[in-house]
C-alpha positions in Angstrom: 106.2 86.7 75.4 104.4 84.2 77.7 105.7 84.1 81.4 105.3 81.5 84.2 104.0 83.3 87.2 103.7 81.2 90.9 100.9 82.3 93.2 100.9 81.2 96.6 96.9 81.2 98.6 95.3 80.7 95.1 92.5 79.3 96.8 90.5 82.8 97.2 90.9 86.3 97.4 93.7 88.1 95.9 95.4 85.2 95.3 92.7 83.5 93.2 92.1 87.3 91.4 95.8 87.4 90.3 96.1 83.9 89.1 93.1 84.6 86.9 94.0 87.8 85.6 97.6 86.3 85.1 95.8 83.4 82.7 93.4 85.6 81.1 96.7 87.8 79.9 97.9 84.1 78.1 100.6 83.8 80.9 101.3 79.7 82.9 100.0 79.8 86.3 101.0 77.6 88.9 98.2 78.2 91.7 99.2 76.9 95.4 96.7 75.9 98.3 96.6 73.5 101.0 93.7 71.7 100.2 94.0 71.7 96.0 91.1 69.7 95.3 88.5 72.1 97.2 90.5 74.8 95.6 89.7 73.5 92.3 86.2 72.8 93.0 85.3 76.5 94.3 87.6 78.0 91.7 87.0 75.8 88.2 87.9 79.1 86.3 91.9 78.1 87.1 91.9 75.5 85.7 89.6 75.7 82.9 92.3 78.7 81.8 95.2 76.5 81.9 96.1 76.8 85.2 98.0 74.0 87.6 97.3 73.3 91.0 100.0 73.0 93.4 99.3 71.8 97.1 101.4 73.9 99.4 101.8 74.7 102.9 103.7 77.6 103.1 104.5 76.7 107.2 106.2 73.4 106.3 109.4 73.1 106.2 109.9 71.4 103.1 108.1 74.4 101.2 111.4 75.1 99.4 111.8 72.1 97.9 108.4 71.4 96.9 108.5 74.7 95.2 111.5 73.8 93.6 110.0 70.4 92.4 106.7 72.0 91.0 108.8 75.2 89.1 110.8 71.7 87.6 108.2 69.9 86.4 106.9 73.5 84.8 109.7 73.6 83.1 112.4 74.9 85.4 111.5 78.4 84.5 109.8 81.0 87.1 109.2 84.4 86.0 106.9 86.2 88.6 106.2 84.7 92.2 103.5 86.2 94.2 103.9 85.5 97.6 100.0 86.0 98.7 99.1 83.6 101.5 98.9 84.5 104.6 96.0 85.3 107.2 95.3 87.9 110.3 95.5 86.8 113.9 93.5 89.8 115.6 92.9 90.8 119.3 95.0 91.4 122.4 98.5 90.4 122.3 97.8 89.6 126.3 95.0 87.3 125.2 97.4 85.4 122.4 99.7 82.2 123.0 102.8 81.4 121.6 101.6 79.2 119.3 99.2 81.5 118.0 101.7 83.9 117.4 104.3 81.7 116.0 101.7 80.5 113.1 101.2 84.2 112.3 104.8 84.4 112.1 105.2 81.3 110.6 103.0 81.7 107.9 103.2 85.7 107.2 107.3 85.7 107.6 108.8 82.3 107.0 106.3 81.3 104.4 107.6 83.9 101.7 110.8 83.1 102.8 110.8 79.1 102.3 108.9 80.2 98.9 111.7 82.3 98.0 114.2 79.7 98.9 112.9 77.8 96.1 112.7 80.5 93.9 115.5 82.3 93.7 117.8 79.6 92.4 116.2 80.0 89.1 115.4 83.4 89.2 119.8 83.7 89.8 120.6 82.0 87.0 117.9 83.2 84.6 119.2 86.7 85.7 115.6 88.3 85.9 112.4 87.9 87.9 109.9 89.8 89.9 109.1 88.7 93.7 105.7 89.9 94.6 105.4 90.1 98.0 101.8 90.9 99.3 101.6 92.7 102.5 98.9 95.1 103.9 98.6 98.6 104.8 99.1 97.0 108.2 102.3 96.6 107.3 102.9 100.5 107.1 100.2 101.4 109.8 99.5 99.4 112.4 96.0 99.7 114.4 94.5 98.6 117.3 94.1 94.9 117.5 96.3 94.2 114.8 99.7 94.3 116.5 100.7 90.8 116.0 99.7 91.3 112.2 101.0 94.4 111.8 104.2 92.9 113.0 104.6 90.3 110.5 103.9 92.4 107.7 106.3 94.9 108.7 108.8 92.1 109.0 108.0 91.0 105.5 108.4 94.8 104.2 112.0 95.2 105.9 113.0 92.2 104.4 111.5 92.8 100.7 113.7 96.6 101.6 116.5 94.7 101.9 116.2 91.7 99.2 115.1 94.3 96.6 118.8 95.9 97.4 120.3 92.5 97.6 118.6 91.0 94.1 119.0 94.2 91.9 122.2 93.0 90.8 120.7 89.9 89.1 118.0 91.9 87.3 115.3 90.1 90.0 113.1 93.0 90.9 110.7 93.0 94.5 107.7 94.8 94.6 106.0 95.2 97.9 101.7 95.4 97.4 99.9 96.9 100.4 96.2 96.8 100.0 93.5 98.5 101.8 90.2 96.4 102.8 88.8 94.4 99.7 85.6 92.5 99.5 87.4 89.4 100.0 87.2 86.6 102.7 89.5 88.8 105.1 87.3 89.9 107.3 85.3 86.8 107.8 88.5 84.2 108.0 90.5 86.0 110.1 91.5 84.9 113.2 90.9 85.7 117.2 92.8 84.0 120.0 91.3 81.3 121.7 91.3 83.0 125.2 88.9 85.6 123.4 89.2 89.2 124.7 89.8 90.0 128.5 86.9 91.6 129.8 89.5 95.0 130.5 89.8 95.4 126.8 86.1 95.9 126.6 85.1 98.9 124.8 89.2 99.8 124.3 90.6 100.4 120.7 90.9 96.8 120.3 87.4 95.9 121.2 86.4 98.6 118.8 88.4 97.5 116.3 87.4 94.2 116.3 83.7 95.1 116.0 84.3 97.3 113.1 86.3 94.5 111.4 83.2 92.3 111.4 80.8 95.0 110.8 82.5 96.3 107.8 82.6 92.5 106.4 81.1 92.3 102.9 81.1 95.8 102.4 84.4 96.7 101.4 84.8 99.6 98.7 88.0 97.4 97.3 87.2 95.0 94.0 89.9 92.3 94.1 89.5 91.7 90.5 90.4 95.2 90.0 93.6 95.0 92.4 94.8 92.0 90.6 94.7 94.1 87.1 96.6 96.8 88.7 99.3 94.6 90.6 100.3 92.5 86.8 99.9 95.7 85.0 102.8 97.2 87.5 104.8 93.8 87.1 104.3 94.1 83.3 104.9 97.8 83.1 101.7 97.7 80.8 98.2 99.9 81.2 98.3 101.9 84.5 101.7 100.4 85.5 103.8 102.1 82.6 106.7 104.0 83.4 105.9 102.3 87.1 108.5 99.3 87.0 111.4 101.2 89.0 108.8 101.7 92.3 109.2 99.3 95.0 105.6 99.9 96.9 101.9 100.0 95.2 99.3 101.4 97.6 95.5 99.9 96.9 92.9 101.6 97.5 92.3 105.0 98.8 91.7 104.0 102.0 95.1 102.8 101.7 96.5 105.7 100.0 94.7 108.2 102.6 96.4 106.0 105.5 99.8 106.0 104.1 99.9 109.6 103.7 98.7 110.3 107.2 101.5 108.1 108.1 103.8 109.9 105.9 103.2 113.3 107.3 103.7 112.1 110.8 106.5 110.6 110.1 108.2 113.6 108.6 106.9 115.7 111.9 108.4 113.2 113.8 111.7 113.2 111.8 111.9 117.2 112.0 110.8 117.2 116.1 113.6 115.0 116.6 116.4 116.8 114.5 118.1 118.6 117.2 118.9 115.8 119.3 119.2 113.5 116.5 122.6 115.7 116.1 123.2 115.8 119.5 125.0 112.6 120.1 128.0 112.7 118.4 131.5 112.8 120.2 
């Protein structure tokens, strides 16, 4: 059965790959980008495969109405929405301005909310649909220099956990995708505070992390096309995703899996060590 997918941030990286995989599998795709002319020029395969570019800036208050209009123009049915649009603000919190922090959350947290407000009325009426919220390993394990980026992804994951329970009665599934490092523009396009890095942080984990990100650009192990294929399979219950339709999280990349395991082990130890204290506070 042909589905209609809406993929935000489809102008590059994982978003482009997901759109392409869905199109090659015979589905309809509404691929969103802030600059559709540039996106179409850089990714001619999307239109060649039958995809439709939709201009969308998820930081705009009008996003929900614009999404609703795009879906109605496409026939009024939406099966899968992939909230992929986002970016990373990396550095020291002390160096980040209020405006820079607000933009990080407006894009990575409020952006998906605005898109969902445009999508959910259709999915509730259909009593079906899948929401794919693209998080990050940073949404489970916050590293140095990533405080605001990780904070935005933690927020997205917490919101998604609640949504999964709230939307279950309507037959709507929520899937959180947590990629590790993939060979996209992520490491070349991250934003540093305009104020730069204050000297006290030179040589600290913040500085070391920033340098590591820059040095690894172009050599990331992850293949975005393979990641997109796995997302597609888990959404559709095909290939390696068969039998995994009921799971909430999809970790992508051996680096992500290793960090997730380490975090899980640390959480278990923390839980065990605090058990007596936890049980000592009742009346």
